[in-house]
KEFIBA-841153 format. One line per 3 residues: number of its first residue (from 0); their letters; for each residue x, y negated, z of C-alpha. Coordinates in Angstrom, 3 decimals, padded with zeros to 6 digits, always signed. Layout:
NUM = A = X:Y:Z | ...
***
This chain:
0 = MNN = +013.310:+033.144:+011.332 | +011.206:+030.207:+012.585 | +011.422:+028.621:+016.023
3 = VAA = +008.325:+030.421:+017.300 | +009.679:+033.865:+016.440 | +013.113:+033.047:+017.816
6 = NQE = +011.642:+032.050:+021.183 | +009.128:+034.895:+021.394 | +010.895:+036.743:+024.211
9 = LPI = +011.764:+033.666:+026.250 | +009.585:+033.068:+029.338 | +006.803:+030.547:+028.920
12 = TLL = +005.095:+028.427:+031.558 | +001.327:+028.492:+031.194 | -001.137:+026.237:+033.018
15 = IID = -004.730:+027.456:+033.442 | -007.239:+024.704:+034.255 | -010.535:+026.419:+035.105
18 = DDL = -012.862:+026.062:+038.096 | -014.111:+029.665:+037.830 | -011.963:+032.003:+039.959
21 = VDR = -013.206:+035.106:+038.129 | -012.273:+033.621:+034.749 | -008.850:+032.590:+036.016
24 = KSI = -008.185:+036.121:+037.307 | -009.364:+037.603:+034.014 | -006.978:+035.375:+032.074
27 = RRA = -004.142:+036.136:+034.503 | -004.666:+039.925:+034.115 | -004.676:+039.609:+030.340
30 = LMS = -001.473:+037.587:+030.409 | +000.306:+039.913:+032.820 | -000.490:+042.852:+030.532
33 = SHR = +001.585:+041.337:+027.757 | +005.265:+042.168:+027.289 | +006.377:+038.558:+027.298
36 = PII = +007.487:+037.030:+030.630 | +005.010:+034.325:+031.660 | +005.019:+031.875:+034.572
39 = IIE = +001.393:+031.123:+035.422 | +000.201:+027.949:+037.175 | -003.452:+027.487:+038.120
42 = AKT = -005.659:+024.453:+038.727 | -009.348:+024.382:+039.686 | -010.168:+020.818:+038.612
45 = GEE = -009.114:+018.281:+036.057 | -007.398:+016.223:+038.743 | -005.363:+019.230:+039.921
48 = GIA = -004.560:+020.067:+036.317 | -003.221:+016.571:+035.670 | -000.997:+016.787:+038.754
51 = QFE = +000.377:+020.211:+037.787 | +000.938:+019.070:+034.221 | +002.901:+016.020:+035.327
54 = NNI = +004.996:+017.931:+037.875 | +005.925:+020.903:+035.679 | +007.320:+021.544:+032.223
57 = VDV = +004.386:+023.342:+030.646 | +004.570:+025.304:+027.396 | +000.904:+026.301:+027.061
60 = LLI = -002.329:+024.899:+028.516 | -005.575:+026.868:+028.709 | -008.320:+024.344:+029.468
63 = DYR = -011.923:+025.221:+030.273 | -014.446:+022.943:+028.591 | -016.675:+022.656:+031.668
66 = LPD = -014.866:+021.389:+034.765 | -016.466:+019.931:+037.896 | -014.867:+016.484:+037.583
69 = IDG = -014.261:+016.041:+033.825 | -015.027:+017.825:+030.575 | -012.224:+019.543:+028.707
72 = LAL = -012.224:+017.148:+025.741 | -011.754:+014.117:+027.963 | -009.088:+015.951:+029.966
75 = IKV = -007.046:+016.647:+026.827 | -007.130:+012.941:+025.977 | -005.989:+012.041:+029.498
78 = LLA = -003.151:+014.573:+029.474 | -001.843:+013.442:+026.085 | -002.084:+009.791:+027.110
81 = RKK = -000.287:+010.313:+030.441 | +002.683:+012.319:+029.215 | +004.368:+012.965:+025.895
84 = TDA = +004.422:+016.720:+025.494 | +005.159:+019.529:+023.073 | +002.849:+021.888:+024.956
87 = TII = +000.419:+024.060:+023.032 | -003.178:+023.321:+024.056 | -005.951:+025.919:+023.796
90 = MVS = -009.510:+025.159:+024.846 | -011.597:+028.019:+026.257 | -015.364:+028.065:+026.606
93 = QHE = -018.122:+030.424:+027.655 | -020.240:+029.560:+024.635 | -019.542:+029.667:+020.919
96 = DEI = -019.943:+026.166:+019.513 | -018.498:+025.191:+016.131 | -018.898:+021.456:+016.771
99 = LSL = -017.142:+021.792:+020.134 | -014.248:+023.686:+018.571 | -013.846:+021.006:+015.885
102 = NAL = -013.984:+018.250:+018.500 | -011.322:+020.063:+020.513 | -009.006:+020.175:+017.505
105 = NVG = -009.698:+016.507:+016.774 | -008.666:+015.342:+020.256 | -005.420:+017.319:+020.224
108 = AHD = -006.087:+021.006:+020.949 | -004.328:+023.538:+018.756 | -006.930:+026.314:+019.004
111 = FLL = -010.271:+027.309:+020.522 | -011.025:+030.625:+022.283 | -014.193:+032.175:+023.698
114 = KTE = -013.885:+033.534:+027.239 | -015.706:+036.679:+026.140 | -012.842:+037.386:+023.741
117 = VNS = -010.128:+037.160:+026.385 | -007.966:+040.277:+026.467 | -004.229:+040.750:+026.416
120 = ERL = -003.859:+041.225:+022.668 | -006.321:+038.521:+021.615 | -005.028:+035.971:+024.112
123 = MRT = -001.366:+036.422:+023.162 | -002.226:+036.366:+019.460 | -004.131:+033.120:+019.969
126 = IRQ = -001.173:+031.625:+021.852 | +001.265:+032.691:+019.117 | -000.972:+031.330:+016.364
129 = AQH = -001.523:+028.073:+018.225 | +002.212:+027.684:+018.816 | +002.938:+028.396:+015.174
132 = RQF = +000.282:+025.899:+014.092 | +001.792:+023.346:+016.442 | +005.245:+024.048:+015.017
135 = LEG = +003.987:+023.498:+011.467 | +002.215:+020.316:+012.540 | +005.488:+019.116:+014.026
138 = VVR = +007.330:+019.795:+010.766 | +004.683:+017.890:+008.811 | +004.784:+015.053:+011.345
141 = EKN = +008.570:+014.785:+011.075 | +008.390:+014.725:+007.286 | +005.648:+012.096:+007.399
144 = NAL = +007.745:+010.020:+009.778 | +010.699:+010.332:+007.412 | +008.542:+009.292:+004.456
147 = EWL = +007.148:+006.370:+006.445 | +010.696:+005.286:+007.271 | +011.657:+005.424:+003.599
150 = ANR = +008.521:+003.507:+002.626 | +009.192:+000.748:+005.152 | +012.979:+000.447:+004.926
153 = DSL = +015.495:-000.820:+002.428 | +017.540:+002.224:+001.443 | +020.823:+000.302:+001.148
156 = TQL = +020.887:-001.731:+004.376 | +018.286:+000.160:+006.477 | +016.602:-003.181:+007.185
159 = INR = +012.854:-003.390:+006.697 | +011.903:-004.013:+003.083 | +009.775:-006.666:+001.378
162 = YTF = +006.558:-004.649:+001.677 | +006.896:-004.196:+005.430 | +008.098:-007.752:+005.965
165 = EKT = +005.100:-009.215:+004.174 | +002.790:-007.193:+006.439 | +004.758:-008.336:+009.501
168 = LKD = +004.566:-011.969:+008.397 | +000.837:-011.688:+007.778 | +000.285:-010.230:+011.254
171 = ACT = +002.422:-012.979:+012.798 | +000.425:-015.716:+011.046 | -002.792:-014.196:+012.379
174 = RVL = -001.383:-013.817:+015.887 | -000.311:-017.438:+016.317 | -003.857:-018.585:+015.587
177 = FTG = -004.756:-017.160:+018.999 | -001.525:-017.666:+020.944 | -000.846:-021.263:+019.927
180 = DNI = +002.907:-020.748:+019.456 | +004.675:-021.171:+016.121 | +006.817:-019.150:+013.755
183 = ALL = +009.490:-020.000:+011.209 | +010.757:-018.252:+008.111 | +014.386:-018.483:+006.998
186 = FID = +014.989:-017.493:+003.369 | +018.658:-016.533:+002.883 | +020.257:-016.275:-000.557
189 = LDN = +023.948:-015.448:-000.934 | +025.848:-017.993:-003.024 | +027.358:-016.818:-006.321
192 = FKK = +026.921:-013.173:-005.356 | +026.196:-012.179:-008.944 | +029.863:-012.780:-009.751
195 = VND = +030.840:-009.991:-007.342 | +028.646:-007.444:-009.116 | +029.704:-008.672:-012.554
198 = TLG = +033.448:-008.618:-011.858 | +033.930:-005.859:-009.267 | +030.924:-003.615:-009.862
201 = HFT = +027.811:-002.683:-007.932 | +029.596:-000.305:-005.551 | +031.601:-003.180:-004.078
204 = GDK = +028.530:-005.398:-004.177 | +026.491:-002.837:-002.248 | +029.201:-002.510:+000.414
207 = LLQ = +029.241:-006.274:+000.798 | +025.461:-006.367:+001.183 | +025.675:-003.746:+003.928
210 = NVA = +028.287:-005.837:+005.737 | +026.165:-008.954:+005.326 | +023.166:-007.121:+006.800
213 = TRL = +025.257:-006.153:+009.832 | +026.415:-009.754:+010.301 | +022.873:-011.087:+010.022
216 = ASV = +021.549:-008.492:+012.469 | +024.054:-009.742:+015.040 | +022.279:-013.114:+015.302
219 = IKD = +018.715:-011.786:+015.494 | +017.153:-012.133:+018.924 | +014.655:-009.672:+020.389
222 = GDC = +011.224:-010.083:+018.874 | +012.463:-011.611:+015.623 | +012.520:-009.759:+012.318
225 = LAR = +015.231:-009.388:+009.659 | +014.499:-007.946:+006.213 | +016.109:-007.555:+002.834
228 = LGG = +013.776:-008.669:+000.075 | +015.983:-007.295:-002.684 | +019.198:-008.189:-004.488
231 = DEF = +021.122:-010.700:-002.385 | +018.023:-012.134:-000.688 | +017.371:-011.716:+003.030
234 = VIL = +014.747:-013.256:+005.269 | +014.333:-013.846:+008.999 | +011.010:-014.250:+010.791
237 = ANN = +011.634:-016.210:+013.988 | +008.935:-016.140:+016.668 | +008.158:-018.537:+019.525
240 = IDS = +009.571:-021.561:+017.718 | +009.166:-024.832:+019.618 | +010.908:-027.307:+017.322
243 = EQQ = +012.678:-027.841:+014.017 | +015.973:-028.013:+015.908 | +015.461:-024.421:+017.017
246 = TFA = +015.293:-023.291:+013.387 | +018.394:-025.354:+012.588 | +020.239:-023.526:+015.373
249 = IAT = +019.294:-020.136:+013.904 | +020.367:-021.214:+010.409 | +023.677:-022.466:+011.800
252 = QVI = +024.219:-019.114:+013.528 | +023.631:-017.340:+010.209 | +026.148:-019.542:+008.385
255 = DAL = +028.680:-019.099:+011.201 | +028.170:-015.315:+011.197 | +029.049:-015.166:+007.495
258 = TPP = +032.062:-017.480:+007.767 | +034.724:-014.858:+008.681 | +035.809:-012.928:+005.552
261 = LQV = +034.014:-009.649:+004.895 | +036.265:-006.653:+004.387 | +035.549:-004.048:+001.705
264 = GNT = +038.408:-001.604:+001.364 | +041.605:-003.621:+001.125 | +039.869:-006.756:-000.126
267 = AFS = +038.525:-009.631:+001.965 | +035.599:-011.632:+000.582 | +034.411:-015.091:+001.564
270 = ITA = +030.630:-015.121:+001.395 | +028.399:-018.140:+001.942 | +024.631:-018.483:+001.943
273 = SIG = +022.009:-021.107:+001.211 | +019.039:-021.049:+003.571 | +015.542:-022.407:+003.115
276 = ISM = +013.349:-022.883:+006.191 | +009.575:-023.149:+006.426 | +007.394:-023.420:+009.509
279 = LGE = +003.759:-022.422:+009.719 | +001.770:-025.634:+009.514 | +000.289:-028.257:+007.237
282 = FAS = +002.490:-027.544:+004.204 | +002.738:-023.781:+004.726 | -000.521:-022.553:+006.187
285 = SPE = -000.420:-018.946:+004.953 | +002.141:-016.133:+004.596 | +002.339:-016.742:+000.847
288 = AMM = +002.827:-020.481:+001.328 | +005.555:-019.892:+003.915 | +007.464:-017.635:+001.509
291 = KSA = +007.085:-020.082:-001.373 | +008.050:-023.098:+000.741 | +011.137:-021.384:+002.159
294 = DIA = +012.160:-020.349:-001.361 | +011.847:-023.939:-002.611 | +013.833:-025.221:+000.376
297 = MYK = +016.533:-022.615:-000.298 | +017.002:-023.872:-003.864 | +017.167:-027.405:-002.510
300 = AKQ = +019.970:-026.262:-000.192 | +021.826:-024.882:-003.226 | +021.381:-028.192:-005.044
303 = NGR = +022.866:-029.940:-002.013 | +026.127:-028.031:-002.355 | +025.426:-024.461:-001.139
306 = NHF = +026.411:-023.025:+002.242 | +023.735:-025.307:+003.704 | +020.214:-025.038:+005.037
309 = CLY = +017.173:-027.122:+004.188 | +013.789:-027.447:+005.904 | +010.630:-027.699:+003.828
312 = TDI = +009.356:-031.128:+004.883 | +006.724:-033.633:+003.818 | +009.236:-035.316:+001.487
315 = LHQ = +010.194:-032.027:-000.175 | +006.510:-031.104:-000.435 | +005.715:-034.354:-002.251
318 = ETQ = +008.723:-033.852:-004.532 | +007.561:-030.315:-005.309 | +004.033:-031.477:-006.086
321 = SNA = +005.392:-034.266:-008.273 | +007.614:-031.836:-010.184 | +004.684:-029.472:-010.670
324 = ILE = +002.680:-032.274:-012.282 | +005.682:-033.276:-014.385 | +006.098:-029.689:-015.591
327 = EEM = +002.492:-029.606:-016.721 | +002.858:-032.959:-018.506 | +006.073:-031.856:-020.207
330 = SYA = +004.309:-028.928:-021.855 | +002.491:-031.342:-024.178 | +004.856:-034.366:-024.139
333 = LQL = +006.437:-033.361:-027.457 | +003.065:-033.043:-029.180 | +002.073:-036.466:-027.833
336 = QQF = +005.337:-037.934:-029.215 | +006.420:-039.199:-025.787 | +010.104:-038.383:-026.344
339 = VVY = +012.324:-041.029:-027.906 | +015.962:-041.077:-028.999 | +018.315:-043.916:-028.120
342 = YQP = +021.598:-044.370:-029.982 | +024.753:-045.419:-028.171 | +027.395:-046.887:-030.514
345 = QIC = +030.897:-045.396:-030.642 | +033.336:-048.213:-031.500 | +036.859:-047.793:-032.834
348 = TKT = +039.284:-049.614:-030.548 | +041.536:-050.550:-033.467 | +039.047:-051.830:-036.032
351 = KKV = +036.383:-052.889:-033.529 | +033.837:-051.351:-035.890 | +031.096:-048.837:-035.183
354 = QGV = +032.238:-045.458:-036.462 | +029.558:-043.311:-034.906 | +026.656:-043.083:-032.481
357 = EAL = +025.570:-040.661:-029.769 | +021.924:-039.598:-029.747 | +020.428:-039.743:-026.239
360 = IRW = +016.948:-038.427:-025.470 | +014.580:-040.220:-023.116 | +011.035:-039.428:-022.024
363 = DHP = +008.771:-042.441:-022.367 | +006.351:-041.294:-019.692 | +002.964:-043.076:-019.755
366 = TRG = +002.890:-043.714:-015.976 | +006.460:-043.224:-014.738 | +008.235:-045.248:-017.375
369 = VLA = +011.349:-044.198:-019.263 | +012.858:-041.075:-017.662 | +016.525:-040.127:-018.024
372 = PGV = +017.395:-036.584:-019.182 | +018.652:-035.675:-015.707 | +015.043:-035.828:-014.523
375 = FLD = +013.536:-033.400:-017.002 | +016.098:-031.347:-018.968 | +016.606:-028.705:-016.256
378 = MAE = +012.849:-028.436:-016.083 | +012.701:-028.024:-019.866 | +015.147:-025.112:-019.636
381 = ELN = +013.076:-023.421:-016.924 | +009.934:-023.812:-019.050 | +011.725:-022.487:-022.173
384 = LIS = +011.042:-025.780:-023.959 | +014.669:-026.816:-024.372 | +015.143:-025.247:-027.818
387 = EIG = +012.016:-026.894:-029.188 | +012.943:-030.282:-027.715 | +016.570:-029.901:-028.815
390 = QWV = +015.494:-029.066:-032.364 | +013.348:-032.190:-032.407 | +016.299:-034.339:-031.234
393 = LQT = +018.536:-032.882:-033.962 | +015.934:-033.478:-036.656 | +015.194:-037.001:-035.432
396 = ACN = +018.887:-037.929:-035.234 | +019.638:-036.550:-038.709 | +016.684:-038.412:-040.215
399 = QLK = +017.855:-041.642:-038.580 | +021.403:-041.154:-039.872 | +020.064:-040.643:-043.393
402 = RWQ = +018.020:-043.842:-043.175 | +021.083:-045.839:-042.040 | +023.185:-044.404:-044.855
405 = LQY = +020.601:-045.436:-047.420 | +019.909:-048.788:-045.807 | +023.568:-049.840:-045.529
408 = NLL = +024.928:-047.847:-048.469 | +027.290:-045.850:-046.225 | +029.357:-042.825:-047.125
411 = DEE = +029.046:-039.667:-044.998 | +032.418:-040.194:-043.339 | +031.742:-043.842:-042.520
414 = LTI = +029.179:-043.069:-039.820 | +028.821:-039.938:-037.702 | +026.265:-038.979:-035.119
417 = SVN = +026.745:-036.847:-031.963 | +023.982:-034.816:-030.350 | +024.213:-033.116:-026.954
420 = LSA = +023.237:-029.444:-026.945 | +022.130:-027.220:-024.087 | +023.941:-023.935:-023.506
423 = LQL = +020.619:-022.207:-024.168 | +020.414:-023.906:-027.573 | +023.755:-022.384:-028.549
426 = QDV = +022.166:-018.959:-028.059 | +019.226:-019.839:-030.317 | +019.550:-018.227:-033.767
429 = RLL = +017.505:-021.089:-035.233 | +020.222:-023.635:-034.413 | +022.163:-023.083:-037.661
***
């Protein structure tokens, strides 16, 4: 049994808004002839109708289209704007007009009825049908609201998700163009969180993420926005930012909030986070640039020892641009024969003779000079060039060893050569 049927015998309060006394009496007679108890309230004008509507809990409104002070369509808009209501709204008119009936439904009415059709049976049937239609609309609205919630929220933490956050950030960037204030983005990545999932499983990891979300929410001030982007990545959009120091204070609050151990079952976990900060401005002038800049700053914070925060500044911007150029140049450095191998002797302390050498790669850059491996090897791994470069070092070192053996008439055991390998090279089937 639906809600409409269940409430069919309960009394309803009905408000008639009609300036015609004869029509009001006709409607009243039709209503009183029904078997359902009805409390009837009358109003002769739109203004009176608004007052009665606001001062009473009304279940059904019958609104005449032509009123002396306002037309029925406009009155429906006013009533719905002034007070949130679950009342069923039926527009009545003297004339049959399909466009008018459609307009009535569009502004919020649930049905349309001709005054010439008003009798007890027809009027009550119209009310029941309108109430049932309203009930169904409410069910659909609730389901749509639930779907909208699911579409906008992260299912694990109930925070807003990446999709919604990106829209929020875009709106904020547009807003500050007119308001003149500033915004900041804090990109939060949990340190070494992958180990939790790998060793204790995703159930424990998910519980930890929920606890982290609760801790982070505790430092968010009104008007700011907290979201989970996915995995162990969270982000805060801070509004009305006046200075860099204000963003540092927020980042410090985040780190402090995560400092006490997080409890999952009987186990306490110490969780830290690295935070990258970007502010809307010269180096991050769009939502996409803010996200990218904060991400870069977050990785810089990890490089600086984790459990730290880092602001995307002019210096970091120049470093990022320089690395981007270096990455592009590295992609063809091997083909241009810009890599060289240096050999560091390994001397026996007893005989004082060279018994081996270590092969050390260097990049003889055309404009930056000779670059040490610490400058470019991590970059080579990220670009998936490390195996190719490593293979070249091995081949070059072996060829050099062979030349020395022939040149100095050495046996294999008289001179050895050592080559450093990347962990990624050890996974390469072409190594052996």
